MARBA-3410 file (N, C-alpha, C, O; in Angstrom, 1 decimal):
133
-16.0,-12.9,-4.5,-14.9,-13.5,-3.9,-13.7,-12.6,-4.0,-13.4,-12.0,-5.0 ~ -12.9,-12.6,-2.9,-11.7,-11.8,-2.9,-10.5,-12.5,-3.6,-10.5,-13.7,-3.6 ~ -9.6,-11.7,-4.1,-8.4,-12.3,-4.8,-7.1,-11.9,-4.2,-7.0,-10.7,-3.9 ~ -6.2,-12.8,-4.1,-4.9,-12.5,-3.6,-3.8,-13.0,-4.6,-4.0,-14.1,-5.2 ~ -2.8,-12.2,-4.7,-1.6,-12.6,-5.6,-0.4,-12.7,-4.8,0.0,-11.8,-4.0
0.3,-13.8,-4.9,1.6,-14.1,-4.2,2.7,-14.0,-5.2,2.7,-14.7,-6.2 ~ 3.7,-13.1,-5.0,4.8,-12.9,-5.9,6.1,-13.3,-5.2,6.4,-13.0,-4.0 ~ 7.0,-14.0,-6.0,8.3,-14.2,-5.5,9.2,-14.2,-6.8,8.7,-13.9,-7.9 ~ 10.4,-14.6,-6.7,11.3,-14.5,-7.8,11.0,-15.6,-8.8,10.7,-15.4,-9.9 ~ 11.2,-16.9,-8.4,11.1,-18.0,-9.3,9.7,-18.6,-9.5,9.5,-19.3,-10.5
8.8,-18.3,-8.6,7.5,-18.9,-8.6,7.5,-20.4,-8.7,6.8,-21.0,-9.5 ~ 8.4,-21.0,-8.0,8.6,-22.4,-8.0,8.3,-23.0,-6.6,8.0,-24.2,-6.5 ~ 8.5,-22.2,-5.5,8.3,-22.8,-4.2,7.4,-21.9,-3.3,6.2,-22.3,-3.1 ~ 7.9,-20.8,-2.8,7.1,-20.0,-1.8,5.8,-19.5,-2.3,4.8,-19.8,-1.6 ~ 5.8,-18.9,-3.4,4.5,-18.3,-3.9,3.5,-19.4,-4.3,2.3,-19.3,-4.1
4.1,-20.5,-4.8,3.2,-21.7,-5.2,2.6,-22.3,-3.9,1.4,-22.6,-3.9 ~ 3.4,-22.4,-2.9,2.8,-23.0,-1.6,1.7,-22.1,-1.1,0.7,-22.6,-0.6 ~ 2.0,-20.8,-1.1,1.0,-19.8,-0.5,-0.3,-19.9,-1.4,-1.4,-19.9,-0.8 ~ -0.2,-19.9,-2.7,-1.3,-20.0,-3.6,-2.1,-21.3,-3.2,-3.4,-21.2,-3.1 ~ -1.4,-22.4,-3.1,-2.1,-23.7,-2.9,-2.8,-23.7,-1.5,-3.9,-24.2,-1.4
-2.2,-23.1,-0.5,-2.8,-23.1,0.8,-4.1,-22.3,0.8,-5.1,-22.7,1.4 ~ -4.0,-21.1,0.2,-5.2,-20.3,0.2,-6.3,-21.0,-0.6,-7.5,-21.0,-0.1 ~ -6.0,-21.5,-1.8,-7.0,-22.1,-2.6,-7.6,-23.4,-1.9,-8.8,-23.7,-2.2 ~ -6.8,-24.1,-1.1,-7.3,-25.3,-0.4,-8.1,-24.9,0.9,-9.1,-25.6,1.2 ~ -7.6,-24.0,1.6,-8.2,-23.7,2.9,-9.2,-22.6,3.0,-10.0,-22.5,4.0
-9.2,-21.7,2.0,-10.0,-20.5,2.1,-10.8,-20.3,0.8,-11.2,-19.2,0.5 ~ -11.1,-21.4,0.1,-11.7,-21.4,-1.2,-13.1,-20.7,-1.2,-13.5,-20.2,-2.2 ~ -13.8,-20.7,-0.1,-15.1,-20.1,0.0,-15.1,-18.6,-0.1,-16.1,-18.0,-0.5 ~ -14.0,-18.0,0.3,-13.9,-16.6,0.3,-12.8,-16.0,-0.5,-12.9,-14.8,-1.0 ~ -11.8,-16.7,-0.8,-10.6,-16.2,-1.5,-10.2,-17.1,-2.7,-10.4,-18.3,-2.7
-9.7,-16.4,-3.7,-9.1,-17.1,-4.8,-7.6,-16.6,-4.9,-7.4,-15.4,-5.0 ~ -6.7,-17.5,-4.9,-5.3,-17.2,-4.9,-4.6,-17.4,-6.3,-5.0,-18.4,-7.0 ~ -3.6,-16.6,-6.6,-2.8,-16.7,-7.8,-1.3,-16.5,-7.4,-1.1,-16.0,-6.3 ~ -0.4,-17.0,-8.2,1.0,-16.7,-7.9,1.7,-16.4,-9.2,1.3,-16.9,-10.3 ~ 2.9,-15.8,-9.1,3.7,-15.5,-10.2,5.1,-15.1,-9.7,5.3,-14.9,-8.5
6.0,-15.0,-10.7,7.4,-14.7,-10.4,8.0,-13.6,-11.2,7.5,-13.3,-12.3 ~ 8.9,-12.9,-10.6,9.6,-11.8,-11.4,10.6,-12.4,-12.4,10.8,-11.8,-13.4 ~ 11.1,-13.6,-12.1,12.0,-14.3,-13.0,11.6,-15.8,-12.9,12.3,-16.6,-12.2 ~ 10.5,-16.2,-13.4,10.0,-17.6,-13.2,10.9,-18.7,-13.6,11.6,-18.6,-14.6 ~ 11.0,-19.7,-12.7,11.9,-20.9,-13.0,11.3,-21.8,-14.1,12.1,-22.5,-14.7
10.0,-21.7,-14.3,9.5,-22.6,-15.3,9.0,-23.9,-14.8,8.5,-24.8,-15.6 ~ 9.1,-24.2,-13.5,8.6,-25.4,-12.9,8.2,-25.2,-11.5,8.6,-24.2,-10.9 ~ 7.4,-26.1,-10.9,7.1,-26.0,-9.5,7.9,-27.1,-8.8,8.0,-28.3,-9.3 ~ 8.6,-26.7,-7.8,9.6,-27.6,-7.1,8.9,-28.8,-6.6,7.9,-28.7,-5.9 ~ 9.3,-30.0,-6.9,8.7,-31.2,-6.4,8.6,-31.3,-4.9,7.6,-31.9,-4.4
9.6,-30.8,-4.1,9.5,-30.8,-2.7,8.4,-29.9,-2.1,7.9,-30.1,-1.1 ~ 8.2,-28.8,-2.8,7.1,-27.9,-2.4,5.7,-28.7,-2.6,4.9,-28.6,-1.7 ~ 5.6,-29.4,-3.7,4.4,-30.2,-3.9,4.3,-31.3,-2.8,3.2,-31.6,-2.3 ~ 5.4,-31.9,-2.5,5.4,-33.0,-1.5,5.0,-32.6,-0.1,4.2,-33.2,0.5 ~ 5.5,-31.4,0.3,5.1,-30.9,1.7,3.6,-30.5,1.7,3.0,-30.5,2.8
3.1,-30.0,0.6,1.7,-29.7,0.5,0.9,-30.9,0.6,-0.1,-31.0,1.3 ~ 1.3,-32.0,-0.1,0.5,-33.2,-0.1,0.5,-33.8,1.3,-0.4,-34.5,1.7 ~ 1.6,-33.6,2.1,1.6,-34.1,3.5,0.5,-33.6,4.3,0.1,-34.2,5.3 ~ 0.0,-32.4,4.0,-1.2,-31.8,4.7,-2.5,-31.9,3.9,-3.4,-31.2,4.2 ~ -2.5,-32.7,2.9,-3.7,-33.0,2.2,-4.0,-32.0,1.1,-5.2,-31.9,0.6
-3.0,-31.2,0.6,-3.2,-30.3,-0.4,-2.6,-30.7,-1.7,-1.3,-30.9,-1.7 ~ -3.4,-30.9,-2.7,-2.8,-31.3,-4.1,-2.8,-30.0,-4.9,-3.8,-29.2,-4.9 ~ -1.7,-29.7,-5.5,-1.5,-28.4,-6.2,-1.1,-28.7,-7.6,-0.1,-29.4,-7.8 ~ -1.7,-28.1,-8.6,-1.3,-28.3,-10.0,-1.0,-27.0,-10.6,-1.3,-26.7,-11.8 ~ -0.3,-26.1,-9.9,0.1,-24.8,-10.4,1.3,-24.9,-11.4,1.9,-26.0,-11.6
1.5,-23.8,-12.1,2.7,-23.7,-13.0,3.4,-22.4,-12.8,2.7,-21.4,-12.5 ~ 4.7,-22.4,-13.0,5.5,-21.2,-12.8,5.2,-20.2,-14.0,5.3,-20.6,-15.1 ~ 4.9,-19.0,-13.6,4.6,-18.0,-14.7,5.1,-16.6,-14.3,5.4,-16.3,-13.1 ~ 5.3,-15.8,-15.3,5.8,-14.4,-15.0,4.7,-13.5,-14.5,3.5,-13.7,-14.7 ~ 5.1,-12.6,-13.7,4.2,-11.7,-13.0,3.4,-10.9,-14.0,2.2,-10.5,-13.7
4.0,-10.5,-15.1,3.2,-9.7,-16.1,2.0,-10.4,-16.7,1.2,-9.7,-17.3 ~ 1.9,-11.7,-16.5,0.7,-12.4,-17.0,-0.5,-12.1,-16.1,-1.7,-12.3,-16.5 ~ -0.3,-11.6,-14.9,-1.4,-11.4,-13.9,-1.5,-9.9,-13.5,-1.8,-9.7,-12.3 ~ -1.3,-9.0,-14.3,-1.5,-7.6,-13.9,-2.9,-7.2,-13.8,-3.4,-6.4,-14.7 ~ -3.6,-7.8,-12.9,-5.0,-7.5,-12.7,-5.2,-6.4,-11.6,-4.8,-6.7,-10.4
-5.7,-5.3,-11.9,-5.8,-4.2,-10.9,-6.9,-4.6,-9.8,-7.0,-3.8,-8.8 ~ -7.6,-5.6,-9.9,-8.6,-6.0,-9.0,-8.2,-6.9,-7.9,-9.1,-7.5,-7.2 ~ -6.9,-7.2,-7.7,-6.5,-8.0,-6.5,-6.8,-7.2,-5.3,-6.5,-6.0,-5.1 ~ -7.4,-8.0,-4.3,-7.6,-7.3,-3.0,-6.4,-7.3,-2.1,-6.2,-6.4,-1.3 ~ -5.4,-8.2,-2.4,-4.2,-8.2,-1.7,-3.1,-8.8,-2.6,-3.3,-9.7,-3.3
-1.9,-8.1,-2.6,-0.7,-8.6,-3.3,0.4,-8.7,-2.3,0.7,-7.8,-1.6 ~ 0.9,-10.0,-2.2,1.9,-10.3,-1.2,3.2,-10.7,-1.8,3.2,-11.7,-2.6 ~ 4.3,-10.0,-1.5,5.6,-10.5,-2.0,6.2,-11.3,-0.9,6.1,-11.0,0.3 ~ 6.7,-12.5,-1.2,7.1,-13.5,-0.2,8.6,-13.7,-0.2,9.1,-14.6,0.4 ~ 9.4,-12.8,-0.9,10.8,-12.8,-0.9,11.3,-11.4,-1.1,10.7,-10.6,-1.8
12.5,-11.1,-0.6,13.0,-9.7,-0.7,13.3,-9.3,-2.1,13.0,-8.2,-2.5 ~ 13.8,-10.3,-2.9,14.1,-9.9,-4.3,12.8,-9.5,-5.1,12.9,-8.6,-5.9 ~ 11.8,-10.2,-4.8,10.5,-9.9,-5.5,10.0,-8.5,-5.0,9.4,-7.8,-5.8 ~ 10.2,-8.2,-3.8,9.7,-6.9,-3.3,10.5,-5.8,-4.0,9.9,-4.8,-4.2 ~ 11.8,-6.0,-4.2,12.6,-5.0,-4.9,12.3,-5.0,-6.4,12.2,-3.9,-7.0
12.1,-6.1,-7.0,11.8,-6.2,-8.5,10.4,-6.1,-8.8,10.0,-6.0,-10.0 ~ 9.5,-6.0,-7.8,8.1,-6.2,-8.0,7.5,-5.1,-9.0,7.8,-3.9,-8.8 ~ 6.8,-5.6,-10.0,6.1,-4.6,-10.8,5.1,-3.7,-10.0,4.7,-4.2,-9.0 ~ 4.9,-2.6,-10.5,4.0,-1.7,-9.8,2.5,-2.1,-10.1,2.1,-2.1,-11.2 ~ 1.8,-2.4,-9.0,0.4,-2.7,-9.2,-0.4,-1.4,-9.0,-0.2,-0.8,-7.9
-1.2,-1.0,-9.9,-1.9,0.3,-9.8,-3.3,0.1,-9.2,-4.0,1.1,-9.1 ~ -3.6,-1.1,-8.9,-4.9,-1.4,-8.4,-5.1,-0.8,-6.9,-4.1,-0.3,-6.3 ~ -6.3,-1.0,-6.4,-6.6,-0.5,-5.1,-6.3,-1.5,-4.0,-6.4,-1.1,-2.8 ~ -5.9,-2.7,-4.3,-5.7,-3.7,-3.3,-4.5,-3.4,-2.3,-3.6,-2.6,-2.7 ~ -4.5,-4.0,-1.2,-3.5,-3.9,-0.2,-2.2,-4.6,-0.7,-2.3,-5.6,-1.3
-1.1,-4.0,-0.3,0.2,-4.6,-0.6,0.8,-5.0,0.7,0.7,-4.3,1.7 ~ 1.5,-6.2,0.7,2.1,-6.7,1.9,3.4,-7.4,1.5,3.5,-8.0,0.5 ~ 4.4,-7.3,2.4,5.7,-8.0,2.2,6.0,-8.9,3.4,5.9,-8.4,4.5 ~ 6.3,-10.1,3.1,6.8,-11.0,4.2,7.9,-11.9,3.6,7.6,-12.7,2.7 ~ 9.1,-11.8,4.0,10.2,-12.6,3.4,10.3,-13.9,4.1,10.5,-14.0,5.3
10.1,-15.0,3.3,10.3,-16.3,3.8,11.6,-16.8,3.2,12.0,-16.5,2.1 ~ 12.3,-17.7,4.0,13.5,-18.3,3.5,13.2,-19.1,2.2,12.1,-19.7,2.1 ~ 14.1,-19.2,1.3,13.9,-19.9,0.1,14.4,-21.4,0.3,15.6,-21.6,0.4 ~ 13.5,-22.3,0.5,13.9,-23.7,0.8,14.6,-24.4,-0.4,15.3,-25.4,-0.2 ~ 14.5,-23.8,-1.6,15.2,-24.4,-2.7,16.7,-24.2,-2.6,17.5,-24.9,-3.2
17.2,-23.2,-1.8,18.6,-23.0,-1.6,19.3,-24.2,-0.9,20.4,-24.5,-1.2 ~ 18.6,-24.9,0.0,19.1,-26.0,0.7,18.6,-27.4,0.1,19.3,-28.4,0.2 ~ 17.5,-27.3,-0.5,16.8,-28.5,-1.1,16.5,-29.5,0.0,16.4,-30.7,-0.2 ~ 16.5,-29.1,1.3,16.2,-29.9,2.4,14.7,-30.0,2.7,14.1,-28.9,2.9 ~ 14.1,-31.1,2.7,12.7,-31.3,3.0,12.2,-30.6,4.2,11.1,-30.0,4.3
13.1,-30.6,5.3,12.7,-29.9,6.5,12.6,-28.4,6.3,11.7,-27.8,7.0 ~ 13.3,-27.8,5.5,13.2,-26.4,5.2,11.9,-26.1,4.4,11.2,-25.1,4.7 ~ 11.5,-27.0,3.5,10.2,-26.8,2.8,9.1,-26.9,3.9,8.1,-26.1,3.8 ~ 9.2,-27.8,4.8,8.1,-28.0,5.8,8.1,-26.7,6.7,7.0,-26.3,7.1 ~ 9.2,-26.2,7.1,9.3,-25.0,7.9,8.6,-23.9,7.3,7.8,-23.1,7.9
8.9,-23.6,6.0,8.3,-22.5,5.3,6.8,-22.7,5.1,6.0,-21.8,5.3 ~ 6.4,-23.9,4.8,5.0,-24.3,4.7,4.3,-24.0,6.0,3.2,-23.3,6.1 ~ 4.8,-24.4,7.2,4.2,-24.2,8.5,4.2,-22.7,8.8,3.2,-22.2,9.5 ~ 5.2,-21.9,8.5,5.2,-20.5,8.7,4.1,-19.8,7.9,3.4,-18.9,8.4 ~ 3.9,-20.3,6.7,2.8,-19.8,5.9,1.4,-20.1,6.5,0.5,-19.3,6.5
1.3,-21.3,6.9,0.0,-21.7,7.5,-0.3,-20.9,8.7,-1.5,-20.6,9.0 ~ 0.7,-20.4,9.4,0.4,-19.5,10.5,0.2,-18.0,10.1,-0.7,-17.4,10.7 ~ 0.9,-17.5,9.1,0.8,-16.1,8.7,-0.4,-15.8,7.8,-1.0,-14.8,8.0 ~ -0.7,-16.7,6.9,-1.7,-16.4,5.9,-3.1,-16.0,6.5,-3.7,-15.1,6.0 ~ -3.6,-16.8,7.5,-4.9,-16.4,8.0,-5.0,-14.9,8.5,-6.0,-14.3,8.3
-3.9,-14.5,9.2,-3.9,-13.1,9.7,-3.9,-12.1,8.5,-4.6,-11.1,8.6 ~ -3.2,-12.4,7.4,-3.2,-11.5,6.3,-4.6,-11.4,5.7,-5.1,-10.3,5.4 ~ -5.2,-12.5,5.5,-6.5,-12.5,4.9,-7.6,-11.9,5.7,-8.5,-11.2,5.2 ~ -7.5,-12.1,7.0,-8.5,-11.5,8.0,-8.4,-10.0,8.0,-9.4,-9.3,8.3 ~ -7.2,-9.4,7.7,-7.0,-8.0,7.8,-7.4,-7.2,6.5,-7.1,-6.0,6.4
-7.9,-7.9,5.5,-8.4,-7.3,4.3,-9.9,-7.0,4.3,-10.6,-8.0,4.5 ~ -10.2,-5.8,4.2,-11.6,-5.5,4.3,-12.3,-5.7,2.9,-11.6,-5.6,1.9 ~ -13.6,-6.1,2.9,-14.2,-6.3,1.6,-14.3,-5.0,0.8,-14.9,-5.1,-0.3
END
């Protein structure tokens, strides 16, 4: 099974949503993890709510990136600019990718959480398809 790591700053919204989407929709081929460069210590309730709207229950927890320094990730994705700048160096052979998503926690507007979720639903399949075994 291939492994993907999603990194952001707080590990409370964007990376958590990406982790949940992959683990729910691509579980047969992929296992997803997430972490933050400066973890908030919680998963935002609105991130969980918009996932539940599409049938995904997520029980993740906010954690620091250094807990997951596994060189065997097939793909490491930074989902915010700050994480891309602060990102620890992964010495593994996996592919690295950056895609900056708006931080919906900035507005705390449910519509922004939905927009980011929907953007991820569109982007993630392409990222995963482009990783060779």
